[in-house]
Residue frames relative to the residue before (quaternion, step in Angstrom):
aa qw qx qy qz dx dy dz
M 1.0000 0.0000 0.0000 0.0000 0.00 0.00 0.00
R 0.5494 0.6608 -0.4024 0.3155 3.60 1.12 -0.45
R 0.6575 0.5448 -0.3351 0.3981 3.57 0.89 -0.86
P 0.6734 0.4820 -0.3239 0.4576 3.67 0.81 -0.88
L 0.6550 0.5040 -0.3271 0.4581 3.59 1.00 -0.77
T 0.6242 0.5239 -0.3381 0.4708 3.56 1.10 -0.67
V 0.6144 0.5415 -0.3348 0.4660 3.57 1.03 -0.80
L 0.6724 0.4939 -0.3006 0.4622 3.56 0.91 -0.92
A 0.6523 0.5198 -0.3283 0.4433 3.60 0.90 -0.85
A 0.6581 0.5004 -0.3126 0.4677 3.58 0.96 -0.84
A 0.6603 0.5061 -0.3058 0.4629 3.55 0.96 -0.86
L 0.6063 0.5562 -0.3570 0.4423 3.57 1.04 -0.70
A 0.6574 0.5171 -0.3106 0.4515 3.54 0.94 -0.88
L 0.7067 0.4712 -0.2611 0.4587 3.58 0.99 -0.81
L 0.7922 0.3740 -0.1530 0.4573 3.54 0.99 -0.90
T 0.4511 0.7182 -0.4568 0.2683 3.60 1.16 -0.31
G 0.6432 0.5445 -0.3294 0.4259 3.57 0.93 -0.86
C 0.7190 0.4308 -0.2550 0.4822 3.55 0.79 -1.02
A 0.6306 0.5264 -0.3457 0.4537 3.60 1.05 -0.68
A 0.6374 0.5298 -0.3330 0.4496 3.56 1.01 -0.80
Q 0.6300 0.5323 -0.3355 0.4553 3.58 1.05 -0.72
E 0.6936 0.4704 -0.2668 0.4760 3.57 1.12 -0.75
A 0.5234 0.7003 -0.3960 0.2807 3.57 1.21 -0.57
G 0.4796 0.6710 -0.4869 0.2876 3.50 -1.27 0.40
G 0.4518 -0.7247 0.4315 0.2907 3.59 1.28 -0.06
R 0.8324 -0.1874 0.1487 0.4999 3.56 -1.11 -0.76
P 0.6348 -0.5149 0.3977 0.4169 3.62 -1.19 0.41
A 0.5782 -0.6239 0.4023 0.3386 3.57 -1.07 0.74
E 0.6405 0.5366 -0.3451 0.4275 3.60 1.00 -0.74
P 0.4833 -0.6835 0.4568 0.3012 3.61 -0.90 0.88
R 0.3384 -0.7248 0.5643 0.2040 3.55 -1.12 0.69
T 0.4856 -0.6657 0.4877 0.2886 3.54 -1.09 0.74
I 0.0804 -0.7856 0.6132 0.0200 3.57 -0.76 1.07
T 0.0674 -0.8086 0.5844 -0.0123 3.54 -0.68 1.13
P 0.6180 -0.5378 0.4019 0.4091 3.62 -1.15 0.49
V 0.2432 -0.7683 0.5804 0.1168 3.56 -1.10 0.76
A 0.4697 -0.6871 0.4817 0.2742 3.57 -0.73 1.05
G 0.8030 0.2612 -0.2099 0.4928 3.56 -0.91 0.94
C 0.6972 0.3744 -0.2530 0.5565 3.58 1.30 -0.12
G 0.0144 0.8330 -0.5497 0.0617 3.56 0.01 1.30
A 0.8410 -0.1628 0.1278 0.4999 3.54 -1.13 -0.72
R 0.6785 0.5061 -0.2982 0.4410 3.59 1.06 -0.71
A 0.5489 0.6217 -0.3971 0.3931 3.62 1.25 -0.04
W 0.7531 0.2366 -0.1637 0.5917 3.59 1.28 0.00
T 0.0768 -0.7727 0.6268 0.0640 3.58 -1.01 0.79
D 0.6120 -0.5582 0.4134 0.3782 3.54 -1.17 0.58
P 0.4449 -0.7158 0.4594 0.2802 3.64 -0.59 1.05
A 0.6507 0.5320 -0.3147 0.4411 3.57 1.17 -0.55
D 0.5392 0.6058 -0.4085 0.4189 3.60 1.28 -0.12
L 0.0346 -0.8315 0.5533 -0.0370 3.56 -0.33 1.28
A 0.3031 0.7747 -0.5047 0.2307 3.59 1.23 0.34
A 0.5194 -0.6634 0.4502 0.2957 3.54 -0.94 0.93
D 0.7379 0.3913 -0.2242 0.5021 3.58 1.10 -0.65
R 0.2826 0.7648 -0.5254 0.2434 3.59 1.20 0.43
R 0.3689 -0.7086 0.5532 0.2362 3.57 -0.93 0.91
P 0.4431 -0.6983 0.4789 0.2944 3.62 -0.75 0.93
A 0.6216 -0.5476 0.4127 0.3787 3.55 -1.19 0.59
R 0.0340 0.7955 -0.6032 0.0464 3.54 -1.08 0.78
C 0.2200 -0.6975 0.6630 0.1599 3.51 -1.30 0.63
D 0.6657 -0.4368 0.3826 0.4687 3.57 -1.30 -0.09
K 0.6288 -0.4930 0.4203 0.4300 3.56 -1.27 0.29
G 0.7991 0.2705 -0.2162 0.4914 3.56 -0.96 0.86
A 0.6666 0.4547 -0.2987 0.5095 3.57 1.27 -0.03
P 0.5360 -0.1719 -0.8264 -0.0114 1.51 -2.19 1.27
A 0.5378 -0.6396 0.4453 0.3214 3.57 -0.99 0.85
A 0.5903 -0.5843 0.4258 0.3590 3.55 -1.18 0.60
R 0.0892 -0.7448 0.6591 0.0536 3.53 -1.22 0.70
P 0.2427 -0.8349 0.4708 0.1497 3.57 0.30 1.25
L 0.4827 -0.6549 0.5100 0.2794 3.54 -1.01 0.89
K 0.5750 -0.6086 0.4145 0.3566 3.58 -1.06 0.68
K 0.7763 0.1672 -0.0870 0.6015 3.55 1.12 -0.68
K 0.4913 -0.6814 0.4600 0.2878 3.57 -0.85 0.98
R 0.1657 -0.7816 0.5969 0.0733 3.56 -1.04 0.86
S 0.2466 -0.7238 0.6208 0.1728 3.54 -1.21 0.60
L 0.0449 -0.8006 0.5972 -0.0161 3.57 -0.78 1.06
T 0.2204 -0.7560 0.6012 0.1357 3.55 -1.11 0.73
L 0.1149 -0.7898 0.6021 0.0222 3.54 -0.81 1.10
A 0.1744 -0.7800 0.5951 0.0846 3.55 -0.89 0.97
T 0.0549 0.7736 -0.6300 0.0389 3.56 -1.13 0.70
G 0.5718 -0.6313 0.4057 0.3316 3.56 -1.13 0.57
T 0.7941 0.0431 -0.0114 0.6062 3.57 1.22 -0.45
L 0.3343 -0.7291 0.5597 0.2084 3.56 -1.22 0.52
N 0.6821 0.5386 -0.2606 0.4204 3.58 1.27 -0.23
A 0.5497 0.6210 -0.4033 0.3867 3.60 1.21 -0.22
E 0.5867 -0.6198 0.3950 0.3401 3.56 -1.08 0.73
Y 0.6213 0.5570 -0.3596 0.4177 3.62 1.06 -0.61
V 0.6384 0.4907 -0.3271 0.4946 3.61 1.25 -0.27
A 0.4244 0.7636 -0.4263 0.2347 3.59 1.26 -0.28
P 0.6585 0.5021 -0.3511 0.4370 3.68 0.82 -0.74
V 0.6368 0.5100 -0.3336 0.4724 3.59 1.02 -0.71
R 0.6600 0.4981 -0.3097 0.4694 3.58 0.91 -0.90
M 0.6709 0.4921 -0.2980 0.4680 3.59 0.95 -0.88
A 0.6157 0.5474 -0.3468 0.4483 3.62 1.02 -0.75
L 0.6488 0.4937 -0.3087 0.4899 3.55 1.06 -0.74
A 0.6833 0.5077 -0.2890 0.4380 3.57 0.86 -0.99
K 0.7385 0.4047 -0.2163 0.4941 3.58 1.04 -0.79
G 0.5110 -0.6865 0.3985 0.3299 3.60 1.26 0.08
E 0.3333 0.7727 -0.4906 0.2260 3.60 1.19 0.39
F 0.6438 0.4893 -0.3322 0.4856 3.62 1.01 -0.66
A 0.6334 0.5434 -0.3263 0.4439 3.57 1.00 -0.83
K 0.6061 0.5644 -0.3487 0.4387 3.60 1.08 -0.68
E 0.6918 0.4605 -0.2657 0.4886 3.57 1.17 -0.59
G 0.5332 -0.6183 0.4136 0.4029 3.57 1.27 -0.13
L 0.5450 0.6102 -0.3889 0.4236 3.55 1.22 0.54
D 0.1742 -0.7335 0.6488 0.1028 3.53 -1.04 0.89
V 0.0563 -0.8356 0.5460 -0.0227 3.56 -0.06 1.34
R 0.1012 -0.7932 0.6002 0.0161 3.54 -0.80 1.08
L 0.3197 -0.7737 0.5273 0.1458 3.55 -0.93 0.97
K 0.0354 -0.7760 0.6297 -0.0047 3.52 -1.14 0.77
V 0.3041 -0.7548 0.5535 0.1775 3.59 -0.89 0.92
L 0.2124 0.7536 -0.5915 0.1924 3.55 -0.66 1.22
P 0.4511 -0.6465 0.5222 0.3252 3.64 -1.00 0.65
T 0.6770 -0.5476 0.3227 0.3710 3.55 -1.12 0.72
P 0.6776 0.4974 -0.3375 0.4237 3.68 0.70 -0.88
E 0.6877 0.4589 -0.2887 0.4827 3.60 1.06 -0.67
A 0.6678 0.5173 -0.3012 0.4424 3.57 1.12 -0.65
L 0.5781 0.6443 -0.3730 0.3340 3.60 1.05 -0.73
P 0.6830 0.4661 -0.3238 0.4597 3.65 0.73 -0.86
L 0.6410 0.5211 -0.3210 0.4632 3.59 1.07 -0.72
L 0.6243 0.5242 -0.3272 0.4779 3.58 1.10 -0.70
A 0.6774 0.4942 -0.2866 0.4633 3.57 0.91 -0.92
K 0.6784 0.4891 -0.2765 0.4734 3.57 1.08 -0.73
G 0.5163 -0.6429 0.4209 0.3781 3.60 1.15 -0.56
D 0.4786 0.6601 -0.4462 0.3689 3.59 1.26 0.14
L 0.7160 0.2235 -0.1845 0.6351 3.56 1.36 -0.27
D 0.3479 -0.7527 0.5221 0.1993 3.58 -1.13 0.60
V 0.7936 0.0892 -0.0068 0.6018 3.56 1.05 -0.83
L 0.1200 -0.7485 0.6464 0.0872 3.54 -1.11 0.76
W 0.1830 -0.7711 0.6026 0.0931 3.59 -0.65 1.13
A 0.3382 0.7300 -0.4949 0.3284 3.53 0.02 1.33
A 0.5127 -0.5946 0.4972 0.3692 3.55 -1.04 -0.84
P 0.5370 -0.6096 0.4600 0.3583 3.60 -1.17 0.41
E 0.0234 -0.8362 0.5464 -0.0415 3.54 0.50 1.24
A 0.7205 -0.4286 0.3067 0.4507 3.56 -1.29 0.14
A 0.6164 0.5557 -0.3469 0.4370 3.59 1.05 -0.72
V 0.6212 0.5326 -0.3395 0.4639 3.59 1.09 -0.70
L 0.6760 0.4860 -0.2934 0.4699 3.59 0.88 -0.93
N 0.6464 0.5014 -0.3239 0.4752 3.58 0.99 -0.77
G 0.6362 0.5319 -0.3232 0.4559 3.58 1.05 -0.72
I 0.6586 0.4964 -0.3014 0.4786 3.56 0.96 -0.88
A 0.6416 0.5180 -0.3174 0.4684 3.58 0.99 -0.83
G 0.6994 0.4589 -0.2641 0.4801 3.57 1.16 -0.62
G 0.7200 -0.4698 0.2506 0.4451 3.62 1.23 0.09
F 0.4884 0.6625 -0.4496 0.3470 3.62 1.20 -0.09
D 0.2922 -0.7359 0.5843 0.1779 3.58 -0.95 0.90
I 0.2634 0.7410 -0.5497 0.2816 3.53 0.15 1.39
R 0.0321 -0.7992 0.6002 0.0091 3.57 -1.00 0.82
W 0.4056 -0.6445 0.5924 0.2630 3.51 -1.27 0.63
V 0.0896 -0.8675 0.4891 -0.0120 3.58 -0.34 1.26
A 0.8035 0.0588 -0.0451 0.5907 3.64 1.19 -0.19
G 0.4399 -0.6887 0.5182 0.2523 3.53 -1.18 0.67
N 0.3818 -0.7217 0.5236 0.2433 3.57 -1.29 0.04
F 0.7812 -0.2556 0.2073 0.5305 3.63 0.57 -1.03
S 0.1397 -0.7033 0.6707 0.1898 3.48 -1.43 0.05
P 0.5893 -0.6294 0.3708 0.3451 3.62 -1.09 0.53
D 0.5316 -0.5716 0.5178 0.3500 3.52 -1.31 0.45
P 0.5919 -0.5914 0.3974 0.3767 3.64 -1.00 0.66
R 0.6574 0.5185 -0.3121 0.4491 3.60 1.15 -0.53
S 0.5400 0.6439 -0.4004 0.3653 3.57 1.21 -0.30
K 0.1058 -0.7772 0.6170 0.0640 3.55 -1.10 0.75
S 0.2734 0.7263 -0.5608 0.2886 3.52 1.01 0.88
G 0.5250 0.6258 -0.4375 0.3760 3.57 -0.61 1.09
L 0.7967 -0.3204 0.2488 0.4481 3.53 -1.20 -0.68
W 0.0390 -0.7848 0.6179 -0.0290 3.54 -0.74 1.17
V 0.1389 -0.7889 0.5954 0.0620 3.58 -1.09 0.75
R 0.3859 -0.6658 0.5793 0.2687 3.54 -1.20 0.59
L 0.3634 -0.7812 0.4726 0.1854 3.58 -0.53 1.18
G 0.3712 -0.6977 0.5706 0.2232 3.52 -1.15 0.78
K 0.7239 -0.4199 0.3058 0.4541 3.57 -1.27 0.10
G 0.8400 0.1618 -0.1457 0.4970 3.54 -0.81 1.05
E 0.5611 0.6168 -0.3904 0.3904 3.60 1.22 -0.08
T 0.1638 -0.7371 0.6450 0.1172 3.49 -1.31 0.51
A 0.7121 -0.4182 0.3164 0.4669 3.58 -1.27 0.06
R 0.6853 0.4864 -0.2865 0.4602 3.58 1.04 -0.77
S 0.7668 0.3913 -0.2082 0.4642 3.60 0.92 -0.82
A 0.4464 0.7150 -0.4550 0.2871 3.61 1.20 -0.23
S 0.2448 -0.7696 0.5761 0.1259 3.56 -0.94 0.92
L 0.2234 -0.7837 0.5681 0.1145 3.56 -1.01 0.86
K 0.4437 0.7014 -0.4610 0.3141 3.59 1.24 -0.09
G 0.8233 0.1564 -0.1547 0.5232 3.56 -0.73 1.09
A 0.4747 0.6951 -0.4306 0.3256 3.59 1.27 0.10
S 0.3468 -0.6746 0.6004 0.2532 3.52 -1.33 0.36
L 0.1243 -0.8204 0.5579 0.0152 3.57 -0.89 0.95
G 0.2290 -0.7841 0.5654 0.1144 3.54 -0.83 1.01
T 0.1256 0.7773 -0.6065 0.1101 3.57 -0.93 0.89
M 0.4041 -0.7019 0.5261 0.2593 3.55 -1.13 0.62
I 0.6756 0.4520 -0.2683 0.5170 3.57 1.34 -0.12
G 0.4610 -0.7196 0.4533 0.2533 3.57 -0.89 0.90
K 0.7255 -0.4517 0.3124 0.4148 3.57 -1.34 0.07
G 0.6317 0.5519 -0.3376 0.4272 3.59 1.19 -0.32
S 0.5217 0.6575 -0.4006 0.3675 3.59 1.28 0.04
V 0.6209 -0.5588 0.4109 0.3652 3.57 -1.25 0.50
I 0.5607 0.6023 -0.4138 0.3893 3.63 1.11 -0.34
M 0.4720 0.6621 -0.4496 0.3698 3.60 1.24 -0.14
Y 0.6119 0.5682 -0.3479 0.4263 3.59 1.11 -0.66
P 0.7277 0.3759 -0.2734 0.5044 3.67 0.64 -0.90
M 0.6151 0.5464 -0.3572 0.4421 3.59 1.09 -0.61
D 0.6175 0.5479 -0.3298 0.4580 3.58 1.02 -0.84
R 0.6551 0.5097 -0.3090 0.4643 3.58 0.99 -0.84
S 0.6614 0.5018 -0.3063 0.4658 3.58 0.97 -0.85
F 0.6162 0.5452 -0.3434 0.4530 3.56 1.02 -0.81
A 0.6675 0.5178 -0.3063 0.4388 3.58 0.86 -0.98
R 0.6667 0.5025 -0.3069 0.4569 3.59 1.00 -0.78
H 0.7689 0.3289 -0.1710 0.5209 3.58 1.18 -0.49
G 0.6687 -0.5968 0.2817 0.3427 3.54 1.00 0.95
A 0.6441 0.4988 -0.3383 0.4710 3.58 1.09 0.59
G 0.2198 -0.7301 0.6264 0.1621 3.51 -1.36 0.28
M 0.7162 -0.4362 0.3112 0.4471 3.56 -1.28 0.21
D 0.7046 0.4834 -0.2675 0.4453 3.57 1.00 -0.85
S 0.6893 0.4689 -0.2915 0.4691 3.60 1.24 -0.20
V 0.6529 0.4587 -0.3073 0.5186 3.57 1.31 0.14
T 0.2957 -0.7502 0.5673 0.1669 3.59 -0.94 0.88
F 0.2370 -0.7915 0.5523 0.1107 3.57 -0.65 1.14
Q 0.0638 -0.7589 0.6465 0.0454 3.54 -1.09 0.82
Q 0.2319 -0.7786 0.5697 0.1242 3.56 -0.53 1.18
L 0.0335 -0.8264 0.5589 -0.0601 3.56 -0.60 1.22
G 0.6011 -0.5371 0.4487 0.3859 3.54 -1.31 0.26
S 0.6777 -0.5241 0.3310 0.3956 3.56 -1.20 0.54
S 0.7121 0.4467 -0.2581 0.4762 3.60 1.01 -0.72
D 0.6728 0.5246 -0.2865 0.4361 3.59 1.26 -0.27
V 0.5359 0.6582 -0.4123 0.3312 3.62 1.15 -0.47
L 0.6918 0.4667 -0.2838 0.4724 3.59 0.80 -0.98
T 0.6390 0.5354 -0.3225 0.4484 3.59 0.96 -0.87
A 0.6523 0.5152 -0.3149 0.4582 3.57 1.00 -0.83
L 0.6607 0.4986 -0.3121 0.4664 3.60 1.00 -0.78
T 0.7390 0.4214 -0.2399 0.4677 3.60 0.73 -1.02
G 0.7015 0.4620 -0.2676 0.4720 3.58 1.15 -0.56
G 0.5703 -0.6274 0.3722 0.3775 3.60 1.25 -0.03
G 0.4413 0.7127 -0.4499 0.3083 3.59 1.23 0.12
V 0.7713 0.0900 -0.0632 0.6269 3.57 1.21 -0.56
D 0.5187 -0.6521 0.4638 0.3009 3.56 -1.25 0.48
A 0.7942 0.0818 -0.0089 0.6021 3.57 1.14 -0.63
A 0.0611 -0.8002 0.5960 0.0261 3.55 -1.24 0.35
W 0.3654 -0.6758 0.5888 0.2514 3.53 -1.27 0.52
L 0.0891 -0.8311 0.5488 -0.0142 3.55 -0.35 1.31
L 0.2859 -0.7783 0.5439 0.1291 3.55 -0.83 1.06
D 0.6427 -0.4600 0.4186 0.4473 3.58 -1.37 0.03
P 0.6847 -0.3058 -0.6611 -0.0262 1.65 -1.78 1.77
V 0.2751 0.8233 -0.4694 0.1618 3.57 1.34 0.27
W 0.6279 0.5800 -0.3468 0.3862 3.60 0.95 -0.82
R 0.5685 0.6140 -0.3891 0.3853 3.59 1.13 -0.48
T 0.5545 0.6237 -0.3858 0.3933 3.60 1.21 -0.48
V 0.7827 0.2994 -0.1655 0.5200 3.62 0.99 -0.75
D 0.4582 0.6853 -0.4528 0.3395 3.59 1.24 -0.14
G 0.7858 0.2728 -0.2232 0.5082 3.58 -0.79 1.02
N 0.5889 0.5393 -0.3703 0.4747 3.59 1.28 -0.17
K 0.4184 -0.7571 0.4497 0.2224 3.60 -0.57 1.16
K 0.5612 0.6036 -0.3933 0.4076 3.57 1.24 -0.16
Y 0.7672 0.3130 -0.1465 0.5404 3.57 1.23 -0.45
A 0.1207 -0.7903 0.5971 0.0651 3.57 -1.20 0.53
F 0.3846 -0.6930 0.5685 0.2206 3.53 -1.16 0.77
L 0.1915 -0.8252 0.5265 0.0716 3.58 -0.67 1.11
G 0.7470 -0.3597 0.2219 0.5133 3.60 1.18 -0.20
G 0.1568 -0.7863 0.5928 0.0762 3.52 -1.24 0.54
Q 0.7885 -0.2193 0.2034 0.5374 3.56 -1.14 -0.63
P 0.5295 -0.6410 0.4389 0.3408 3.62 -0.87 0.86
Q 0.4722 -0.6648 0.4998 0.2920 3.56 -0.97 0.83
G 0.8128 0.2663 -0.2047 0.4760 3.54 -1.05 0.79
E 0.7132 0.4180 -0.2459 0.5061 3.61 1.25 0.08
P 0.2456 -0.7775 0.5617 0.1403 3.62 -0.21 1.23
L 0.1798 -0.7931 0.5759 0.0841 3.57 -1.09 0.76
G 0.7706 0.2254 -0.1714 0.5710 3.57 1.18 0.40
G 0.2098 0.7824 -0.5742 0.1190 3.56 -1.30 -0.19
A 0.7750 -0.3304 0.2659 0.4685 3.55 -1.00 -0.89
L 0.1060 -0.7529 0.6479 0.0452 3.54 -1.04 0.96
Y 0.1761 -0.7806 0.5941 0.0817 3.57 -0.90 0.98
G 0.2959 -0.7128 0.6063 0.1917 3.52 -1.29 0.57
P 0.7906 -0.3626 0.2129 0.4451 3.61 -1.28 -0.06
H 0.5618 0.6132 -0.4047 0.3801 3.61 1.07 -0.56
L 0.7727 0.3273 -0.1885 0.5101 3.60 0.74 -1.02
L 0.6029 0.5694 -0.3623 0.4255 3.59 1.11 -0.56
Q 0.8380 0.2050 -0.0541 0.5027 3.55 0.88 -0.96
R 0.7751 0.4025 -0.2209 0.4341 3.55 0.65 -1.11
D 0.8215 0.0668 -0.0169 0.5661 3.59 1.03 -0.67
P 0.0022 0.8411 -0.5406 0.0185 3.61 0.58 1.10
D 0.5364 0.6079 -0.4163 0.4117 3.62 1.17 -0.45
A 0.6726 0.4780 -0.2893 0.4853 3.57 0.97 -0.86
G 0.6130 0.5568 -0.3398 0.4459 3.56 1.13 -0.68
V 0.6596 0.4778 -0.2985 0.4975 3.58 1.00 -0.82
A 0.6397 0.5386 -0.3254 0.4414 3.59 0.97 -0.86
F 0.6248 0.5373 -0.3386 0.4542 3.59 0.99 -0.82
L 0.7109 0.4393 -0.2714 0.4775 3.59 0.81 -0.95
R 0.5768 0.5698 -0.3857 0.4403 3.61 1.09 -0.56
A 0.6695 0.4877 -0.2897 0.4796 3.59 0.96 -0.88
Y 0.6415 0.5202 -0.3165 0.4667 3.59 0.99 -0.82
I 0.6797 0.4870 -0.2875 0.4671 3.59 0.86 -0.98
R 0.6380 0.5221 -0.3266 0.4622 3.58 0.98 -0.79
T 0.6357 0.5283 -0.3195 0.4634 3.57 1.03 -0.76
V 0.6373 0.5121 -0.3217 0.4777 3.59 0.98 -0.83
N 0.6880 0.4956 -0.2852 0.4468 3.59 0.84 -0.99
T 0.7228 0.4612 -0.2420 0.4541 3.57 1.03 -0.77
Y 0.8357 0.2417 -0.0807 0.4864 3.58 0.84 -0.97
F 0.7836 0.3433 -0.1635 0.4914 3.62 1.10 -0.54
R 0.2942 0.7531 -0.5275 0.2608 3.56 1.00 0.80
G 0.8611 0.0606 -0.0297 0.5039 3.60 -0.94 0.80
D 0.7693 -0.2910 0.2570 0.5074 3.55 -1.07 -0.83
Y 0.1278 -0.8488 0.5107 0.0490 3.56 0.29 1.28
K 0.6136 0.5584 -0.3561 0.4299 3.60 1.18 -0.38
A 0.5173 0.6395 -0.4194 0.3841 3.59 1.26 -0.22
D 0.6209 0.4835 -0.3275 0.5230 3.56 1.25 -0.42
R 0.3383 -0.7924 0.4688 0.1946 3.59 -0.14 1.28
A 0.6492 0.5178 -0.3285 0.4500 3.58 0.97 -0.82
F 0.6730 0.4762 -0.3060 0.4761 3.57 0.93 -0.85
A 0.6188 0.5426 -0.3451 0.4512 3.61 1.01 -0.79
A 0.6514 0.5024 -0.3124 0.4750 3.59 1.01 -0.81
E 0.6372 0.5211 -0.3217 0.4679 3.58 1.01 -0.81
L 0.6647 0.5069 -0.2943 0.4633 3.55 0.96 -0.93
A 0.6380 0.5250 -0.3268 0.4588 3.59 0.95 -0.84
G 0.6507 0.5097 -0.3159 0.4659 3.58 0.98 -0.80
L 0.6477 0.5269 -0.3129 0.4526 3.55 1.01 -0.83
L 0.7401 0.4064 -0.2084 0.4936 3.56 0.97 -0.93
K 0.3455 -0.7624 0.4699 0.2803 3.56 1.36 -0.21
V 0.5001 0.5876 -0.4674 0.4314 3.54 0.84 1.08
D 0.6025 -0.5590 0.4222 0.3824 3.57 -1.23 0.41
A 0.5127 -0.6711 0.4417 0.3028 3.59 -0.83 0.98
D 0.6417 0.5223 -0.3308 0.4539 3.62 1.01 -0.73
V 0.6356 0.5101 -0.3203 0.4829 3.57 1.08 -0.73
L 0.6463 0.5344 -0.3134 0.4456 3.58 0.96 -0.88
T 0.7601 0.3912 -0.2046 0.4768 3.57 0.87 -0.94
A 0.5036 0.6615 -0.4198 0.3642 3.60 1.27 -0.04
V 0.7383 0.3047 -0.1931 0.5699 3.59 1.25 -0.32
P 0.6256 -0.5731 0.3630 0.3851 3.62 -1.11 0.56
S 0.6006 -0.5406 0.4500 0.3801 3.55 -1.29 0.44
L 0.4714 -0.6312 0.5270 0.3188 3.56 -1.15 0.58
R 0.3871 -0.6722 0.5666 0.2778 3.57 -1.21 0.43
M 0.2252 -0.8027 0.5391 0.1196 3.55 0.01 1.30
D 0.0543 0.8145 -0.5595 0.1432 3.55 -0.72 1.11
W 0.2336 -0.8224 0.5050 0.1189 3.59 -0.37 1.22
E 0.6101 0.5861 -0.3549 0.3979 3.62 1.21 -0.22
I 0.3198 -0.7247 0.5849 0.1746 3.56 -1.32 0.45
R 0.3900 -0.7516 0.4902 0.2066 3.57 -0.77 1.03
K 0.5345 -0.6079 0.4848 0.3312 3.55 -1.18 0.62
G 0.8068 0.2960 -0.2234 0.4599 3.57 -0.96 0.88
T 0.4755 0.6731 -0.4541 0.3386 3.61 1.19 -0.25
A 0.6246 0.5608 -0.3410 0.4232 3.59 0.96 -0.85
G 0.6886 0.4769 -0.2797 0.4692 3.57 0.93 -0.88
R 0.6562 0.5148 -0.3154 0.4527 3.57 0.97 -0.84
L 0.6278 0.5190 -0.3359 0.4729 3.58 1.02 -0.72
Q 0.6857 0.4988 -0.2976 0.4387 3.57 0.86 -0.93
R 0.6166 0.5309 -0.3542 0.4611 3.60 1.05 -0.63
A 0.6455 0.5087 -0.3164 0.4737 3.57 1.04 -0.78
Y 0.6423 0.5112 -0.3263 0.4686 3.59 0.97 -0.81
R 0.6387 0.5185 -0.3291 0.4635 3.58 1.01 -0.78
D 0.6463 0.5112 -0.3189 0.4683 3.59 0.98 -0.83
A 0.6917 0.4658 -0.2718 0.4803 3.58 1.09 -0.74
G 0.4590 -0.7217 0.4175 0.3070 3.60 1.27 -0.18
V 0.5433 0.6416 -0.3944 0.3710 3.60 1.17 0.48
T 0.7291 0.2662 -0.2403 0.5829 3.61 1.26 0.12
K 0.1115 -0.7762 0.6184 0.0522 3.52 -1.24 0.59
G 0.6969 0.4766 -0.3337 0.4194 3.54 -1.28 0.19
P 0.7401 -0.4094 0.2879 0.4492 3.58 -1.33 0.02
Q 0.5367 -0.6208 0.4664 0.3303 3.54 -1.15 0.63
V 0.4362 -0.6720 0.5319 0.2744 3.57 -1.01 0.84
P 0.4287 -0.7007 0.4923 0.2879 3.63 -0.73 0.95
E 0.6663 -0.5143 0.3428 0.4170 3.58 -1.16 0.52
S 0.6534 0.5259 -0.3197 0.4408 3.60 0.97 -0.80
G 0.6320 0.5338 -0.3276 0.4564 3.58 1.24 -0.39
L 0.7359 0.3624 -0.2137 0.5305 3.57 1.27 -0.29
V 0.7949 0.3242 -0.1307 0.4959 3.59 0.89 -0.97
D 0.0283 0.7566 -0.6529 0.0209 3.57 -1.06 0.86
R 0.1508 -0.8236 0.5451 0.0422 3.57 -0.31 1.31
S 0.4811 0.7266 -0.4137 0.2635 3.60 1.23 -0.25
F 0.6126 0.5628 -0.3671 0.4162 3.61 1.06 -0.58
Y 0.7272 0.3915 -0.2710 0.4945 3.60 0.78 -0.90
A 0.5619 0.5745 -0.3978 0.4428 3.60 1.16 -0.43
E 0.6766 0.4776 -0.2926 0.4780 3.58 0.93 -0.86
A 0.6264 0.5617 -0.3383 0.4216 3.58 1.00 -0.78
V 0.7615 0.3289 -0.1942 0.5236 3.62 1.06 -0.69
G 0.5382 -0.6696 0.3785 0.3444 3.58 1.28 0.13
H 0.4138 0.7128 -0.4695 0.3166 3.57 1.13 0.61
R 0.2274 -0.7607 0.5949 0.1258 3.58 -0.77 1.05
P 0.4985 -0.6653 0.4625 0.3082 3.63 -0.81 0.93
């Protein structure tokens, strides 16, 4: 992890001046927001609603309808992977021509977040499909004009992707202690999973400073847990199914239900210079969610097979875990909760970035016709 963070630090030093000149978010002049056919009251939910069973915002299928830009735009989107399910709406939007309907030529590029951030701030990238990781907050604190403009998903209640522990003698999921435990994860301390992990630690008598982290390869995390190399591990879909039902292990918690922790990040190009394209991008994304990812989309065997082919994963593996709850909205307070976890993990310093410094809901509000 050291090299990407070093790259980001160097880029911050070079770009802070120019990023600060670009800072300020959306243009000062108000934008006209009009009602959108097919996007009624259910197209927006109160950001302060943190209920686990909150129904995600939805428009009718095929809505919001495309509103082609007068002049075609080319946008470059970076993401850490093209095969993960949380990227599926973007991949499907491209495959179904939803971006093209808006007059957008969207090109994908695979880059880890720390390397993509300076390029996003500079304008060499337009969209980053990722999460507001610690590197994002550090970049914003250093002058990068970057905002989290749309969510991606929250887990199905049946999902057990998250923190698993190997139980000691007489322990149960409720009584298991994590104090002094070793934990295997393929994701570093700067990841958004620090937030749900911090909550699980607190419930089980531990803090970030009392747990030893071991960063492992994707194929090594499960082996380390089952082989005794670590006491606990963060297991992703569909790996957790290997230990589910085994009394030697217990699931302690995962990403909070109803609370997306990632999605679309915009830089100054779409935030300021071309917000029309920024709204058009989210309009296509939201339309794709409404049309193809409503409810349990994996129940449609033909669509599940199509999606598996698009993501280049085995259809049986894809359908072995519940569908994600695709959700373009961002909850109130998530920015602060993430930053508290990063502070506990020791990966951020300085004053906390206010929510308005990280989150901009105005793009998806305009896309569905919601007036503040």
